[in-house]
C-alpha positions, -999 to 999 in steps of 0.1 A, spaced: -568 -791 -612 -595 -795 -586 -573 -820 -568 -547 -793 -564 -571 -764 -556 -595 -782 -533 -569 -790 -505 -557 -754 -506 -592 -740 -503 -602 -765 -476 -571 -755 -456 -577 -718 -461 -614 -720 -450 -605 -741 -420 -579 -715 -409 -599 -684 -415 -628 -697 -394 -606 -690 -364 -583 -663 -377 -606 -632 -376 -601 -624 -340 -577 -608 -316 -549 -632 -306 -530 -633 -273 -499 -621 -292 -519 -591 -305 -531 -582 -270 -496 -584 -256 -483 -562 -285 -510 -536 -276 -497 -534 -241 -461 -529 -252 -467 -507 -283 -482 -473 -290 -507 -458 -314 -487 -471 -345 -493 -506 -332 -531 -500 -333 -528 -487 -368 -509 -518 -378 -534 -541 -361 -563 -523 -378 -547 -527 -413 -538 -564 -408 -572 -571 -393 -589 -557 -423 -566 -575 -447 -574 -608 -430 -611 -599 -425 -624 -623 -451 -661 -615 -444 -655 -577 -448 -634 -583 -480 -660 -606 -495 -687 -580 -490 -665 -552 -505 -658 -574 -534 -695 -579 -540 -702 -542 -537 -677 -531 -564 -681 -562 -586 -702 -544 -613 -691 -508 -606 -673 -497 -637 -665 -460 -630 -642 -445 -604 -670 -422 -593 -693 -451 -584 -665 -470 -566 -657 -439 -545 -694 -433 -538 -702 -468 -525 -670 -473 -506 -674 -439 -489 -709 -449 -478 -697 -483 -465 -667 -466 -448 -689 -440 -431 -712 -467 -418 -684 -489 -403 -666 -459 -389 -697 -448 -370 -703 -480 -352 -666 -489 -348 -658 -456 -330 -690 -450 -310 -697 -486 -300 -661 -491 -288 -659 -457 -270 -692 -462 -252 -686 -500 -247 -717 -511 -266 -711 -548 -274 -727 -581 -283 -716 -616 -289 -692 -614 -318 -702 -648 -332 -737 -634 -337 -725 -601 -352 -703 -620 -376 -732 -643 -385 -751 -612 -396 -721 -600 -416 -721 -634 -433 -757 -627 -443 -746 -594 -458 -721 -614 -480 -749 -637 -491 -772 -608 -498 -747 -590 -520 -739 -621 -540 -777 -628 -545 -784 -592 -554 -755 -593 -580 -770 -622 -599 -804 -604 -598 -818 -631 -576 -845 -610 -559 -861 -601 -593 -857 -635 -609 -868 -657 -580 -891 -634 -559 -902 -608 -584 -891 -583 -558 -873 -550 -563 -845 -549 -536 -840 -517 -515 -816 -490 -527 -781 -505 -529 -766 -473 -515 -788 -475 -484 -781 -512 -479 -744 -507 -482 -746 -481 -455 -767 -503 -432 -743 -532 -437 -715 -509 -431 -729 -501 -397 -730 -539 -389 -695 -545 -402 -682 -517 -380 -700 -532 -350 -682 -565 -358 -649 -547 -358 -658 -530 -325 -665 -563 -308 -630 -574 -317 -613 -541 -307 -631 -543 -273 -612 -574 -266 -580 -553 -263 -567 -535 -232 -578 -500 -242 -571 -484 -208 -592 -461 -186 -582 -426 -199 -609 -413 -222 -586 -394 -245 -562 -424 -247 -591 -447 -255 -603 -424 -282 -569 -421 -298 -564 -459 -298 -598 -464 -314 -591 -437 -341 -557 -453 -347 -572 -487 -352 -598 -471 -375 -571 -455 -396 -554 -488 -399 -587 -504 -410 -590 -478 -438 -554 -483 -449 -560 -520 -452 -593 -515 -470 -577 -492 -496 -549 -518 -502 -575 -546 -506 -597 -525 -528 -569 -516 -551 -561 -553 -556 -597 -561 -562 -601 -534 -588 -570 -546 -607 -584 -582 -606 -619 -572 -618 -606 -548 -645 -585 -576 -660 -614 -601 -661 -639 -575 -675 -618 -574 -707 -618 -612 -711 -643 -633 -731 -652 -653 -701 -664 -623 -680 -700 -635 -679 -691 -670 -667 -667 -655 -642 -692 -630 -629 -718 -657 -623 -693 -681 -607 -678 -654 -585 -712 -642 -572 -725 -678 -566 -692 -682 -548 -700 -652 -526 -734 -667 -517 -717 -701 -509 -690 -683 -489 -716 -664 -469 -735 -696 -461 -703 -713 -450 -693 -683 -428 -728 -681 -413 -727 -718 -403 -692 -714 -389 -702 -684 -368 -734 -702 -357 -713 -732 -348 -689 -710 -327 -718 -694 -309 -733 -728 -301 -700 -738 -286 -697 -707 -265 -733 -704 -253 -739 -741 -246 -705 -758 -239 -723 -785 -218 -739 -798 -250 -704 -809 -261 -693 -839 -240 -658 -838 -256 -630 -814 -248 -620 -785 -271 -588 -803 -282 -607 -835 -290 -633 -815 -309 -606 -798 -330 -591 -832 -339 -625 -845 -347 -630 -817 -372 -596 -823 -387 -604 -860 -391 -637 -851 -408 -620 -827 -432 -594 -854 -440 -621 -880 -447 -641 -855 -469 -609 -846 -488 -600 -882 -494 -635 -890 -506 -635 -860 -529 -602 -870 -544 
């Protein structure tokens, strides 16, 4: 089974490392389209936003009531709406590799908190989960803003605001769709005998995924901030990574 699953996972993670951005095709579509295009982009961006989705998955993992799900997701949504809208409108930005690295830390944090790691390993009571979800929501929203600011938003203030709000609406639509699928998945597993094993494996997987994403974003920042440290071209570097992945896969098999 692992021989079948591992190549799929390896390919998926290799692709998502570069997928969570604004492509040239998206930029051209924004120039040619209207507000509906921004809504569509926001929805698809959230649905392919693996780091955001992993964090949401961790947040709702042990929430068993509809009331709790609504409470935590509302707090997260409020957080990322604030920074997405205001940071984009007032053009407050930062290197998106660094912001995404912090988002990766939020994924690690939630997975570690879900397995009660702070109490078990550090004898430390973590902060209020609701407060942490809000804080991480602010950071996730800033990450979305750094991507949106790559688009041609124009100069008209009202037009810029409408585009930002349209993108934000799309993000919320994508989040609701993803959240629905997650809840269906989790509710089906909660009824199974292997729930405890699944919960531990899933949250350890969140930690591992967060670590992977952190190093991928750090790697991207290193490339961007110090390109002179890489004596080979971008294309050669890409092929080098592909060869390394092929060698690792062959060795694993």
